[in-house]
N, C-alpha and C positions, 0 to 999 in steps of 0.2 A: 415467452420466446422459447422455441425448441432448443434442447440442449445442444444439438449439432450446430445450430447457428451461433449460440452463445460461445461455444468453445473456440470459435475462429474469429471473434471480433477483433483480435489484435494481430491477425495475420496480414501480410502485405496485400494491398489491393491496387488495381489499375485505375488511374484517373487521368483521362486524356485532357489536353488543353481545351478550354471552352466548356468544361464540365465542373460540377461540384458534387459533394456528398453532404448529406445531413446525418447527424448521429446524436446519440444521447448515451452517456454513461452515468447512471445514477442521476443526481440533480443537475449535472452539467450538460448543456446542449452545445453542439459543435456544428459549424459550417466551414467546410474546407473547399476553397475554389482554386482552380488551376487555370492560369492564363500563360501564354508563352513567356518563359523565364520569370514568372511571377506567381507566387503562392500567397493566398490570404486565408488566415484562420480567424474565425469569429467564435467567441465563447459567450455563454450566457448562463448564469447560475439560476437554478429553479428551486423546486420543492425539495427540502432535505430528506423528506420521507420517501422520495423516489429512489429505487435501487435497481431498476432493470437496465439492460443494455440493448440498444437497437441502432442499426445503421441502415439507411435507405440506399437503393441502387443509385449510381451516378445519374445526374440530371443536368439540364442547362443551367448556367449560372444565374442566380437570383440574389437580390440583396437580403442580408440577414435582418432581423428586427433592429430598429434604430437604437435600442438600449444595449445591444450586444457590443462587446469589446472586440475591435478588429485589429489584427496585426498583419503587416505585409512583409513578405520576404522575397528578395530578388536572387536569382541564381543564373550563372553562366553555363551551367552544365545541363544538357538535355536529360529528359527522364520523365516518366509519368507514373511512377510507382511510389506509394507511400504506405506508412503503417502508423496506427495509433496504438502505442505500446503502454502496457501498465507498468508503473514504477511505484516503489515505496516512498515514504516521506523523506524529505531532505534533512530532517531533524529527528531526534528520538521522540517517540509518542508516549506520553504519560497517561495511562489509562486508570481512571479512578472508579472502582466498583460502585455501583449504585447503593449497595449495602456492604460495608466492610466485612471481609471474610476472615475467619480465624482458623488457623491450622493447629490442631492439637499437638502436644508434645509427642515425639516419636511417631509421627504420622506424616502422610504426604497427600497432596491433592494435585490433580491436573485440571487446568483451566484452559478455555478456548476464548481468545480475545480477537476481535476483528477490528482492523484499522482502515481508514479511508485511503484510497489510491490517489496517486498522481498520474497524469497522462503525458507521454512524450510523443510529439508529432515528428515523424522522421521521414525524410525522403530516402529511399533505398536504392541500392545498386549504383554508386556506393552510398553507405549510410551518411546522412547529413541531418543533424538534429535542428529542427526549427524552433521549438519551444517546449517547455514542460509546465503544465498547469495542474493544480489540485482539483480533484473532482468536487471536493468541498473543503474549504480551508478551516481547519480547527483553530481554536483560540490559542494565543501564546501563553507559555508558562515557563517557569524556571525550575529545573530539577537539579538538586544538589543539597549538601548539608548547610551551605550558607551562600551569601552573595558572591564570595570570592572563588568558591569551588563548586563547579557544576556546569550546566550548559543550558542554553535556550532550547526549549522544546515545544511541542504541541500538546494540548490537553484535550482529552476526550472522556466521556462517561462510558462505562462498559457494564454489561450484565454479567460478565465473567462466568459464562456457562460452564457447567461441569460435564455436559454431554454435547458433543459437537452438533448433534442432530437438533438441538434446541436453539441453536443460533438463528436469529432472524435471517431469512434469505436475502442475499445481496451480492450480485456479480461485480459491484463497484468497490468491494472491500477485500482485504487479504486477511487470512486467518493465521493466527499464531497459537501454537500449542505450548503452554508454559506449565512445567511441572515444578511444584514447590515442595521440598522435603524439609521437615522440621525435626532435626535430631537433638534439639535442645530440650531442657526440662521445663521450659516455659512456653505458653501459647504464643504463636506468631500471628499477629494481626496484619492482614494485607489491606492497607488503606489506599495504595496506589502501586501500579506496576509500570516500569519504564521499558518499552520495547525499543531496542536499538536499531530502528528502521534503516538508517543509512549504512549499517554494516551487514545487512541481511540481503541475500539473494531472494528471488521471487520464482515460484514454481506454479505451473498450471496443471490441474488434474484433467482427466478425460472429459469431464462435464463442463470444463471451463472455469471451475473454482480456483482461486488463487491462494497460495500458501507460502509462509516463510519457513525456514528451518526451525526445528524444535529447539526450545530453550529449557534448560533445567537449572534450577537454583536450589542450593542446599545450605541450610543453616546448621552449623556443627554444634556439638554439645557445648563447646566453648564460646559460641556466638559468632564465629567467623563465617563469612559467606563464600561459598564456592559456586561458580557458575560455569556451565558447559553449554556451548553453542554448537549444535549439530551441523554437519555439512549437507545434510539432506532433509527433505520435508518429513513430517511424521507419517506413521503408517496409515493414518486416516486419509491421507492424500492419495493413496494408491500408487499407481504407476504414473507419477507426475513428471513433467519435463521442465527443465530450467528455462525461463523466459526472460529473465533480467538479472544482471549482475549487481552486486552491491554498489551503492553510490560512492562509498568510502571504503578503501582497503586499509584499515588501520593496522599498525604494528600490534603484536600480541599484547604488549604492556598497556598500550593506549586503550584497546578494546577491553582488557581486563578491568581497567579503572572505570570505564563506562558501565560495565556490567556489575561492578561492585555496588552500584546504587540502583540495581534493578528493583529491589524492594525498598519502598519508602515508608 
């Protein structure tokens, strides 16, 4: 798909009554049909190895495949504009490197981790959210020191690339830059990383790539963990624009506790 097309897949689009659009974001196929005061959204999960994004022009309404999940929404307000907007996960995403990574004492490393998107189907002017669905639903996991302290999260495997250009291409994922500084005298083994997705905004670069704000985690000489969450995306994102707000705006102390278990 040309970059100019991919960069605008989440922009508002016109869909007159009696028409539908077909689309695909990674492994998730979509059919969105508009009838007078009636919107129907059908979804169907496909090949997890598929990462491209494509939307067809509006066409006459046709039935989706019988195996698709169909949801129907009624509205009393006129309007024929909608948007398919990217969102981050509704829980933290625990990324487990395929091979555990060790950061030497008095050293630091920057990792690039990609996480799957969710999609929000929205009627615009004014905004009315119909539903939010994952492009691909990760498995459930628990992240925390024990069963009483922690949070339900999603689990993914990650290659934890050291060079952003080595990330597998995928317009259906968001990239997080995580810098880990080890100021202690002992090696720091990274067996898993928790990305606080609900607390992060989402940004789009000029090519349509999606980014979260940069995260920095520092282990002090005494073993304490200090975490900084940037307000903007990393420099690798270039002149990126904000396209989605955080799902949760936590108080500083709550977010700090969540970030204290960034490294597992």
